[in-house]
C-alpha angles and dihedrals in degrees: 000000000000124000127207127189119198138151114252138179126219113226126222091272092054095254125141115218115222115215115248094246091057093041089059090056091050090054088063094048114009094189113101144149122223130208113192116204113191116201114233127215111285095012094118091050091049092050092048092049091049091050092049092048090050093051092051087071093051116108131189088248088064089069089083086080092058091072098049112105 
């Protein structure tokens, strides 16, 4: 099973538009499952604060891990 995450908007009729690149994949295999995650008030702010707090602990010496492959 493949998973794709993408931002979408719901139109006035309640429809979700699937981007063309994903629609082409659905033409090959039209069976799919959908999980709908609805952002709650303040969620973006919480996510930004968590990212900033994480990066506070980052040191230049941590860059050694960037080259491991």
